N, CA, C and O of each residue as an XYZ file, in Angstrom:
684
protein
N     -44.689     28.527    -75.207
C     -44.906     29.292    -74.189
C     -44.263     29.360    -73.983
O     -43.303     28.657    -74.299
N     -44.314     30.947    -72.766
C     -43.468     31.935    -72.403
C     -43.018     31.007    -70.666
O     -43.838     30.163    -70.305
N     -41.876     31.221    -69.832
C     -41.671     30.762    -68.691
C     -42.248     31.428    -67.817
O     -42.266     30.973    -66.673
N     -42.722     32.374    -68.033
C     -43.854     33.297    -67.230
C     -45.363     32.771    -67.395
O     -46.114     32.376    -66.503
N     -45.545     32.846    -68.417
C     -46.878     31.706    -68.281
C     -46.941     30.547    -68.018
O     -48.075     30.241    -67.651
N     -45.994     29.439    -68.033
C     -46.013     28.442    -67.549
C     -46.214     28.689    -65.902
O     -47.151     28.219    -65.256
N     -45.110     29.548    -65.345
C     -45.457     29.864    -63.835
C     -46.565     30.135    -63.499
O     -46.921     29.636    -62.431
N     -47.580     31.032    -64.255
C     -48.971     31.801    -63.836
C     -49.234     30.572    -64.136
O     -48.685     30.122    -63.129
N     -49.640     29.564    -64.713
C     -50.706     28.383    -64.896
C     -50.340     27.248    -64.029
O     -51.264     26.531    -63.647
N     -48.637     26.856    -63.505
C     -48.138     26.298    -62.343
C     -48.818     26.918    -61.045
O     -49.265     26.192    -60.157
N     -48.862     28.141    -60.998
C     -49.115     28.680    -59.590
C     -50.885     28.087    -59.542
O     -51.404     27.404    -58.659
N     -51.474     28.589    -60.722
C     -52.786     28.557    -60.504
C     -53.701     27.094    -60.396
O     -54.869     26.996    -60.018
N     -52.767     25.977    -60.861
C     -53.076     24.747    -60.660
C     -52.847     24.563    -59.304
O     -53.679     23.936    -58.648
N     -51.567     25.137    -58.634
C     -51.575     24.806    -56.881
C     -52.967     25.331    -56.473
O     -53.785     24.585    -55.933
N     -53.238     26.705    -56.757
C     -54.140     27.524    -56.356
C     -55.351     26.276    -55.737
O     -55.629     25.933    -54.588
N     -56.004     25.718    -57.422
C     -56.544     24.961    -57.343
C     -56.733     23.633    -56.773
O     -57.843     23.102    -56.729
N     -55.390     22.948    -56.222
C     -55.316     21.857    -55.961
C     -55.454     22.194    -54.451
O     -56.242     21.491    -53.818
N     -54.676     23.348    -53.677
C     -54.800     23.510    -52.362
C     -56.330     23.979    -51.931
O     -56.740     23.789    -50.786
N     -57.103     24.586    -52.915
C     -58.617     24.921    -52.612
C     -59.435     23.377    -52.962
O     -60.560     23.116    -52.534
N     -58.898     22.772    -53.521
C     -59.852     21.603    -53.722
C     -59.559     20.969    -52.106
O     -60.402     20.735    -51.240
N     -58.222     20.806    -52.047
C     -58.288     20.314    -50.506
C     -58.637     20.685    -49.374
O     -58.947     19.864    -48.511
N     -58.650     21.922    -49.176
C     -58.922     22.606    -48.079
C     -60.695     22.790    -48.163
O     -61.220     23.188    -47.123
N     -61.563     22.527    -49.300
C     -62.681     22.191    -48.968
C     -63.608     21.285    -49.800
O     -64.647     21.405    -50.450
N     -62.342     19.897    -49.316
C     -62.641     18.465    -49.903
C     -63.839     18.343    -48.783
O     -64.968     18.331    -49.275
N     -63.762     18.247    -47.304
C     -64.800     18.282    -46.536
C     -66.571     18.589    -46.590
O     -67.426     18.106    -45.847
N     -66.798     19.806    -48.030
C     -67.644     20.172    -47.974
C     -68.248     19.694    -49.674
O     -68.050     20.394    -50.667
N     -68.832     18.656    -49.681
C     -69.068     18.064    -50.966
C     -69.647     18.921    -52.158
O     -70.716     19.521    -52.266
N     -68.249     18.728    -53.280
C     -68.573     19.348    -54.540
C     -68.478     20.858    -54.488
O     -68.679     21.552    -55.485
N     -68.041     21.545    -52.819
C     -67.518     23.079    -52.924
C     -66.171     22.993    -53.135
O     -65.426     22.344    -52.401
N     -65.751     23.721    -54.270
C     -64.355     23.696    -54.445
C     -63.741     25.007    -55.377
O     -64.420     25.175    -56.390
N     -63.149     25.502    -55.305
C     -63.175     26.457    -55.942
C     -62.357     26.563    -57.735
O     -62.294     27.505    -58.525
N     -61.891     25.268    -57.810
C     -61.674     24.842    -59.117
C     -62.072     25.400    -60.334
O     -61.396     25.847    -61.261
N     -63.147     25.312    -60.196
C     -64.255     25.310    -61.584
C     -64.234     27.140    -61.706
O     -64.103     27.726    -62.780
N     -64.398     27.847    -60.328
C     -64.277     29.412    -60.687
C     -63.126     29.786    -61.462
O     -63.009     30.546    -62.424
N     -62.163     28.959    -60.720
C     -60.574     29.696    -61.090
C     -60.583     29.481    -62.620
O     -60.443     30.513    -63.276
N     -60.712     28.422    -63.250
C     -60.413     27.871    -64.527
C     -61.381     28.789    -65.358
O     -60.867     29.245    -66.380
N     -62.640     29.135    -65.122
C     -63.418     30.275    -65.577
C     -62.965     31.536    -65.945
O     -63.110     32.079    -67.040
N     -62.203     32.118    -64.592
C     -61.678     33.319    -64.591
C     -60.418     33.201    -65.491
O     -60.244     33.987    -66.422
N     -59.614     32.289    -65.223
C     -58.182     32.316    -66.026
C     -58.751     32.082    -67.738
O     -58.122     32.652    -68.629
N     -59.700     31.403    -68.012
C     -60.114     31.417    -69.535
C     -60.649     32.686    -69.668
O     -59.674     33.418    -69.841
N     -61.415     33.190    -69.680
C     -62.067     34.116    -69.625
C     -61.000     35.177    -69.625
O     -61.498     36.072    -70.308
N     -59.915     35.536    -69.272
C     -59.315     36.524    -69.506
C     -57.372     35.698    -70.368
O     -56.473     36.347    -70.901
N     -57.423     34.626    -70.202
C     -56.190     34.184    -71.143
C     -56.573     33.213    -72.178
O     -55.560     32.969    -72.834
N     -57.419     32.657    -72.547
C     -58.334     32.287    -73.485
C     -58.625     31.105    -73.376
O     -58.704     30.806    -72.185
N     -58.881     30.041    -74.226
C     -59.398     28.879    -74.045
C     -58.245     27.529    -73.912
O     -58.572     26.571    -73.210
N     -57.132     27.528    -74.502
C     -56.238     26.782    -74.268
C     -55.691     26.531    -72.931
O     -55.395     25.411    -72.513
N     -55.584     27.525    -72.343
C     -55.194     27.400    -70.538
C     -56.485     26.433    -69.931
O     -56.230     25.528    -69.137
N     -57.569     26.645    -70.276
C     -58.090     25.610    -69.599
C     -58.064     24.093    -69.819
O     -58.561     23.327    -68.993
N     -57.558     23.730    -70.790
C     -57.336     22.237    -70.947
C     -55.713     22.285    -70.062
O     -55.300     21.165    -69.762
N     -55.057     23.152    -69.760
C     -53.606     22.632    -68.889
C     -54.262     22.782    -67.646
O     -54.357     21.687    -67.092
N     -54.730     23.666    -67.017
C     -55.456     23.605    -65.618
C     -56.628     22.676    -65.369
O     -56.760     21.998    -64.350
N     -57.360     22.705    -66.262
C     -58.168     20.770    -65.870
C     -57.268     19.859    -65.920
O     -57.248     19.083    -64.965
N     -56.413     19.692    -66.852
C     -55.287     18.230    -66.651
C     -54.670     18.467    -65.327
O     -54.821     17.706    -64.371
N     -53.944     19.590    -65.308
C     -53.160     19.419    -63.964
C     -53.774     19.730    -62.710
O     -53.220     19.288    -61.704
N     -54.786     20.390    -62.587
C     -55.620     20.374    -61.360
C     -56.017     18.918    -60.895
O     -55.704     18.414    -59.817
N     -56.908     18.217    -62.094
C     -57.202     17.045    -61.951
C     -56.259     15.879    -61.446
O     -56.617     15.088    -60.573
N     -54.811     15.830    -62.173
C     -54.113     14.673    -62.031
C     -53.176     14.666    -60.346
O     -52.982     13.687    -59.626
N     -52.704     16.228    -60.094
C     -52.003     16.588    -58.782
C     -53.195     16.486    -57.499
O     -53.051     15.758    -56.516
N     -54.550     17.499    -57.776
C     -55.250     16.825    -56.395
C     -55.783     15.401    -56.463
O     -56.098     14.863    -55.401
N     -55.904     14.798    -57.507
C     -56.337     13.447    -57.296
C     -55.294     12.568    -56.938
O     -55.689     11.421    -56.725
N     -53.859     12.789    -56.781
C     -52.767     12.189    -56.110
C     -53.500     12.105    -54.559
O     -53.794     11.065    -53.968
N     -53.628     12.985    -54.256
C     -54.095     13.525    -52.910
C     -55.554     12.929    -52.508
O     -55.675     12.553    -51.342
N     -56.498     12.830    -53.245
C     -58.075     12.939    -53.082
C     -58.378     11.694    -53.570
O     -59.420     11.239    -53.100
N     -57.833     11.026    -54.324
C     -57.755      9.709    -54.714
C     -58.582      9.587    -56.100
O     -59.555     10.337    -56.160
N     -58.359      8.795    -57.176
C     -57.644      8.556    -59.123
C     -58.921      7.487    -59.158
O     -59.264      6.635    -58.338
N     -59.444      7.850    -60.347
C     -59.940      6.188    -60.725
C     -60.567      7.221    -62.573
O     -60.218      8.196    -63.238
N     -61.541      6.220    -62.594
C     -61.787      6.512    -63.826
C     -62.632      8.353    -64.445
O     -62.824      8.874    -65.544
N     -62.908      8.765    -62.950
C     -63.825     10.295    -63.070
C     -62.884     10.905    -63.443
O     -63.121     11.816    -64.237
N     -61.381     10.650    -63.015
C     -60.121     11.739    -63.032
C     -60.337     12.183    -64.532
O     -60.577     13.368    -64.763
N     -60.258     11.238    -65.583
C     -60.781     11.499    -66.944
C     -62.029     12.440    -67.134
O     -61.944     13.485    -67.778
N     -63.057     12.061    -66.607
C     -64.367     13.094    -66.791
C     -64.009     14.142    -66.057
O     -64.779     15.045    -66.381
N     -63.119     14.601    -65.086
C     -62.814     15.851    -64.217
C     -62.126     16.593    -65.681
O     -62.627     17.556    -66.262
N     -61.024     15.964    -66.037
C     -60.427     17.144    -67.064
C     -61.552     17.313    -68.204
O     -61.795     18.489    -68.474
N     -62.312     16.304    -68.950
C     -63.044     16.576    -69.884
C     -63.863     17.834    -69.256
O     -63.733     19.005    -69.613
N     -64.822     17.292    -68.143
C     -65.658     18.381    -68.049
C     -65.104     19.940    -67.365
O     -65.674     21.010    -67.581
N     -64.105     19.799    -66.668
C     -62.985     21.552    -66.626
C     -62.626     21.841    -67.918
O     -62.715     23.062    -68.044
N     -62.256     21.317    -68.968
C     -61.771     21.668    -69.844
C     -62.689     22.059    -71.096
O     -62.250     22.695    -72.055
N     -64.180     21.555    -70.971
C     -64.999     21.868    -71.843
C     -65.835     23.348    -71.298
O     -66.536     24.064    -72.014
N     -65.544     23.543    -69.897
C     -65.805     24.721    -69.375
C     -64.801     25.523    -69.467
O     -65.177     26.657    -69.766
N     -63.246     25.387    -69.290
C     -62.751     26.588    -69.719
C     -62.547     27.060    -71.431
O     -62.103     28.128    -71.854
N     -62.939     26.104    -72.057
C     -62.893     26.387    -73.769
C     -63.917     26.925    -73.631
O     -63.485     28.077    -73.587
N     -65.212     27.050    -73.498
C     -66.441     27.760    -73.173
C     -65.982     28.966    -72.609
O     -65.934     29.915    -73.392
N     -65.709     29.122    -71.699
C     -65.037     30.402    -70.766
C     -64.059     31.222    -71.668
O     -64.050     32.436    -71.873
N     -62.996     29.956    -72.296
C     -62.178     31.034    -73.395
C     -63.022     31.969    -74.266
O     -62.975     33.198    -74.206
N     -63.868     31.183    -75.155
C     -64.809     31.619    -76.449
C     -65.835     32.647    -75.773
O     -66.294     33.429    -76.606
N     -66.140     32.772    -74.931
C     -66.822     33.846    -73.766
C     -65.855     35.017    -73.821
O     -66.068     36.020    -74.501
N     -64.778     34.829    -73.064
C     -63.828     35.960    -72.969
C     -63.328     36.432    -74.650
O     -63.111     37.622    -74.880
N     -63.211     35.615    -75.508
C     -62.699     35.926    -76.654
C     -63.913     37.334    -77.697
O     -63.704     38.240    -78.505
N     -64.679     36.949    -77.261
C     -66.333     37.805    -77.504
C     -66.475     38.804    -76.846
O     -66.286     39.862    -77.446
N     -66.768     38.854    -75.721
C     -67.471     39.742    -74.641
C     -65.763     39.852    -73.833
O     -65.242     38.876    -73.293
N     -65.132     41.176    -73.909
C     -64.540     41.657    -73.247
C     -64.652     42.163    -71.506
O     -63.838     42.128    -70.584
N     -66.214     42.676    -71.625
C     -66.300     43.110    -70.234
C     -68.117     42.292    -69.926
O     -69.176     42.424    -70.539
N     -67.815     41.654    -68.970
C     -69.444     41.040    -68.462
C     -69.368     41.158    -66.625
O     -68.574     40.810    -65.751
N     -70.457     41.735    -66.679
C     -70.881     42.157    -65.409
C     -70.334     40.928    -64.761
O     -69.922     39.932    -65.355
N     -70.391     41.172    -63.119
C     -69.649     40.071    -62.325
C     -71.128     39.178    -61.802
O     -70.980     38.006    -61.453
N     -72.222     39.670    -61.782
C     -73.253     38.980    -61.619
C     -73.799     37.904    -63.067
O     -74.386     36.836    -62.889
N     -73.531     38.340    -64.145
C     -73.417     37.614    -64.993
C     -72.383     36.072    -64.967
O     -72.688     34.953    -65.380
N     -71.451     36.414    -64.498
C     -70.348     35.550    -64.677
C     -70.550     34.783    -63.971
O     -70.438     33.579    -64.203
N     -71.080     35.538    -62.393
C     -71.502     34.447    -61.383
C     -72.638     33.253    -61.431
O     -72.636     32.132    -60.923
N     -73.620     33.946    -62.252
C     -74.699     32.967    -63.114
C     -74.220     31.903    -63.976
O     -74.257     30.673    -63.978
N     -73.742     32.857    -64.731
C     -72.544     31.439    -65.762
C     -71.835     30.022    -64.873
O     -71.910     28.807    -65.059
N     -71.221     30.775    -63.970
C     -70.572     30.235    -62.909
C     -71.208     28.640    -62.366
O     -70.697     27.524    -62.284
N     -72.471     29.151    -62.083
C     -73.722     28.582    -61.279
C     -74.063     27.427    -62.479
O     -74.248     26.257    -62.145
N     -74.114     27.736    -63.528
C     -74.764     26.909    -64.527
C     -73.456     25.523    -65.086
O     -73.563     24.341    -65.413
N     -72.051     26.703    -64.917
C     -71.046     25.544    -65.363
C     -71.073     24.182    -64.202
O     -70.793     23.006    -64.439
N     -71.566     24.882    -62.729
C     -71.451     23.554    -61.993
C     -72.551     22.487    -62.310
O     -72.420     21.306    -61.989
N     -73.722     23.018    -63.009
C     -74.340     22.073    -63.578
C     -74.097     21.443    -64.317
O     -74.541     20.298    -64.402
N     -73.251     22.004    -65.169
C     -73.048     21.510    -67.066
C     -71.318     20.160    -66.133
O     -71.000     19.057    -66.579
N     -70.677     20.857    -64.922
C     -69.757     19.478    -64.442
C     -70.432     18.553    -64.026
O     -69.852     17.471    -64.117
N     -71.604     18.510    -63.526
C     -72.498     17.514    -62.898
C     -72.525     16.444    -63.609
O     -72.064     15.353    -63.275
N     -73.395     16.875    -65.231
C     -73.925     16.386    -66.441
C     -72.763     15.484    -66.703
O     -72.824     14.256    -66.658
N     -71.622     16.243    -67.002
C     -70.481     15.724    -67.637
C     -69.805     14.500    -66.651
O     -69.097     13.656    -67.201
N     -70.000     14.444    -65.457
C     -69.417     13.695    -64.610
C     -70.074     12.387    -64.376
O     -69.419     11.421    -63.984
N     -71.722     12.310    -64.672
C     -72.441     11.320    -64.758
C     -72.396     11.005    -65.936
O     -73.460     10.406    -66.100
N     -71.853     11.009    -66.901
C     -71.934     10.515    -68.302
C     -70.705      9.303    -68.246
O     -70.645      8.446    -69.128
N     -69.795      9.343    -67.168
C     -69.132      8.470    -67.312
C     -70.106      7.008    -66.836
O     -69.721      6.164    -67.645
N     -70.791      6.572    -66.244
C     -71.983      6.058    -65.748
C     -72.155      5.141    -67.288
O     -72.015      3.939    -67.511
N     -72.435      6.030    -67.989
C     -72.465      5.335    -69.463
C     -71.535      4.637    -70.314
O     -71.785      3.613    -70.950
N     -70.449      5.262    -70.278
C     -69.219      4.823    -70.722
C     -69.039      3.572    -69.889
O     -68.748      2.621    -70.614
N     -69.110      3.284    -68.715
C     -68.780      2.053    -68.099
C     -70.073      0.997    -67.542
O     -70.050      0.157    -66.642
N     -71.146      1.396    -68.433
C     -71.914      0.639    -68.346
C     -72.987      0.334    -67.530
O     -73.743     -0.633    -67.622
N     -72.997      1.457    -66.522
C     -73.966      1.524    -65.482
C     -75.212      2.508    -65.842
O     -75.402      2.967    -66.968
N     -76.067      2.769    -64.655
C     -77.295      3.208    -65.268
C     -77.072      4.680    -64.745
O     -76.671      4.921    -63.606
N     -77.343      5.550    -65.603
C     -77.461      7.145    -66.036
C     -78.031      7.883    -65.221
O     -77.560      8.615    -64.351
N     -79.438      7.602    -65.628
C     -80.580      8.726    -64.991
C     -80.676      8.624    -63.295
O     -81.050      9.595    -62.637
N     -80.305      7.373    -62.688
C     -80.372      7.051    -61.339
C     -79.032      7.920    -60.284
O     -79.051      8.558    -59.232
N     -78.054      7.532    -61.193
C     -77.012      8.288    -60.674
C     -77.212      9.667    -60.894
O     -77.298     10.459    -59.955
N     -77.303     10.055    -62.261
C     -77.460     11.312    -62.294
C     -78.443     12.137    -61.340
O     -77.927     13.112    -60.792
N     -79.899     11.857    -61.045
C     -80.667     12.389    -60.508
C     -80.549     12.660    -58.774
O     -81.075     13.494    -58.037
N     -79.241     11.111    -58.441
C     -79.055     11.146    -57.454
C     -77.985     12.336    -56.558
O     -77.900     12.751    -55.402
N     -77.340     12.541    -57.757
C     -76.467     13.428    -57.722
C     -76.535     15.266    -57.664
O     -75.766     16.114    -57.213
N     -77.913     15.326    -58.390
C     -78.512     16.796    -58.685
C     -78.236     17.561    -57.150
O     -77.938     18.748    -57.281
N     -78.286     17.100    -55.812
C     -77.771     17.634    -54.847
C     -76.649     18.390    -54.850
O     -76.642     19.621    -54.848
N     -75.706     17.687    -54.855
C     -74.507     17.860    -55.366
C     -73.865     18.789    -56.296
O     -72.826     19.439    -56.183
N     -74.718     18.704    -57.237
C     -74.336     19.705    -58.549
C     -74.957     21.143    -57.533
O     -74.216     22.076    -57.224
N     -75.956     21.088    -57.259
C     -76.400     22.502    -56.778
C     -75.804     23.034    -55.777
O     -76.044     24.197    -55.453
N     -74.672     22.043    -54.933
C     -73.930     22.565    -54.171
C     -72.599     23.098    -54.959
O     -71.726     23.853    -54.530
N     -72.701     22.525    -56.143
C     -70.934     22.923    -56.954
C     -71.205     24.356    -57.797
O     -70.397     25.193    -58.199
N     -72.663     24.296    -57.898
C     -73.504     25.595    -58.834
C     -73.162     26.704    -57.524
O     -72.309     27.506    -57.905
N     -73.442     26.869    -56.603
C     -73.632     27.890    -55.400
C     -72.427     27.939    -55.132
O     -71.965     29.080    -55.152
N     -71.470     26.830    -54.792
C     -70.414     27.471    -54.620
C     -69.392     28.223    -55.663
O     -68.585     29.054    -55.247
N     -69.499     27.834    -57.188
C     -69.129     28.473    -58.324
C     -69.824     30.033    -58.081
O     -68.979     30.923    -58.172
N     -70.906     30.405    -57.854
C     -71.228     31.872    -57.799
C     -70.279     32.204    -56.447
O     -69.244     32.841    -56.643
N     -70.470     31.967    -55.676
C     -69.766     32.502    -54.693
C     -68.184     32.479    -54.815
O     -67.605     33.397    -54.234
N     -67.622     31.806    -55.307
C     -66.443     31.712    -55.803
C     -65.678     32.820    -56.575
O     -64.659     33.494    -56.423
N     -66.759     32.661    -57.549
C     -66.641     33.612    -58.711
C     -66.535     35.048    -58.070
O     -65.558     35.773    -58.254
N     -67.918     35.492    -57.091
C     -67.974     36.967    -56.191
C     -66.945     37.246    -55.336
O     -66.662     38.382    -54.957
N     -66.221     35.971    -54.934
C     -64.926     36.298    -54.134
C     -63.965     36.507    -54.883
O     -63.482     37.639    -54.904
N     -63.388     35.395    -55.762
C     -61.990     35.471    -56.618
C     -61.722     36.234    -57.574
O     -60.592     36.635    -57.852
N     -63.167     36.607    -58.400
C     -62.979     37.631    -59.690
C     -62.145     38.952    -59.185
O     -60.979     39.195    -59.497
N     -62.870     39.650    -58.455
C     -61.946     41.109    -58.467
C     -60.921     40.925    -57.350
O     -60.692     41.898    -56.632
N     -60.193     39.612    -57.102
C     -58.821     39.277    -56.722
C     -58.351     38.924    -57.955
O     -57.829     39.778    -58.672
N     -58.473     37.646    -58.349
C     -57.774     37.338    -59.243
C     -57.282     38.026    -60.820
O     -56.160     37.994    -61.327
N     -58.814     38.769    -61.473
C     -58.719     39.508    -62.585
C     -57.500     40.090    -62.677
O     -56.567     39.697    -63.377
N     -57.528     41.306    -61.753
C     -56.164     42.452    -62.281
C     -54.883     41.586    -62.217
O     -53.965     41.978    -62.937
N     -54.678     40.543    -61.523
C     -53.272     39.844    -61.662
C     -53.472     38.648    -63.218
O     -52.587     38.400    -64.036
N     -54.575     38.227    -63.215
C     -54.060     37.542    -64.812
C     -53.997     38.354    -66.054
O     -53.374     38.040    -67.068
N     -54.899     39.726    -65.825
C     -55.272     40.757    -66.757
C     -53.761     41.404    -66.926
O     -53.320     41.612    -68.057
N     -53.026     41.698    -65.796
C     -51.374     42.384    -65.982
C     -50.384     41.261    -66.454
O     -49.666     41.493    -67.427
N     -50.318     40.139    -65.852
C     -49.379     38.763    -66.660
C     -49.643     38.564    -67.777
O     -48.695     38.351    -68.532
N     -51.379     38.550    -68.473
C     -51.306     38.283    -69.409
C     -51.114     39.502    -70.654
O     -50.999     39.310    -71.865
N     -51.123     40.678    -69.977
C     -50.803     41.968    -70.969
C     -49.317     41.710    -71.285
O     -48.799     41.575    -72.394
N     -48.581     41.661    -69.710
C     -47.353     41.157    -70.003
C     -46.522     40.260    -70.818
O     -45.330     40.362    -71.110
N     -47.311     39.438    -71.101
C     -46.743     37.922    -71.844
C     -47.418     38.459    -73.005
O     -47.020     37.820    -73.980
N     -48.134     39.211    -73.297
C     -48.247     39.726    -74.833
C     -47.001     40.506    -75.311
O     -46.129     40.214    -76.129
N     -47.212     41.645    -74.495
C     -46.340     42.600    -74.774
C     -44.844     41.860    -74.825
O     -44.387     42.394    -75.836
N     -44.131     41.240    -74.497
C     -42.966     39.786    -73.957
C     -42.972     39.228    -75.676
O     -41.986     39.356    -76.402
N     -43.813     38.825    -75.964
C     -44.081     38.203    -77.090
C     -44.080     39.097    -78.672
O     -43.559     38.597    -79.669
N     -44.493     39.945    -78.684
C     -44.533     41.082    -79.716
C     -43.298     41.758    -79.854
O     -42.836     42.299    -80.859
N     -42.840     41.662    -78.754
C     -40.914     42.315    -78.443
C     -39.657     41.043    -79.510
O     -38.565     41.158    -80.065
N     -40.584     40.035    -79.318
C     -39.823     38.763    -80.047
C     -39.839     38.511    -81.524
O     -39.246     37.539    -81.991
């Protein structure tokens, strides 16, 4: 991995952490999922795992850590991998379709986070159903963040990704 790619991923992790902290007063509304989707669509699925782990660990140092941290990493990693695979298959998607996909990812994130209850021996369905309003907050937030952040971040990430590929090919 090049120094430039490490720096870009570090900046994206910092953006996710700051975004998560800024929006921490609004339940389940934060730009992390949208940033992971954008990054992985344009840079590939492996970056989702790096962003997921870095964001979860660093932001939870400030917001609180627990068993849910691992499920955040799993959920964001799955979303990143799916987004990367979609980006590899479809090079150009309309923004409205990306926004709808991001909304579904908010619901998927909530489902994966609720699976923690099964593993620690608690009741799944009451927890999941009680969390649905928060999952809808996440979904709506993701739609808005994609619509706002994709036009800003995609040219930057595309430029950096193409530079990294050119640098790699020269070696």
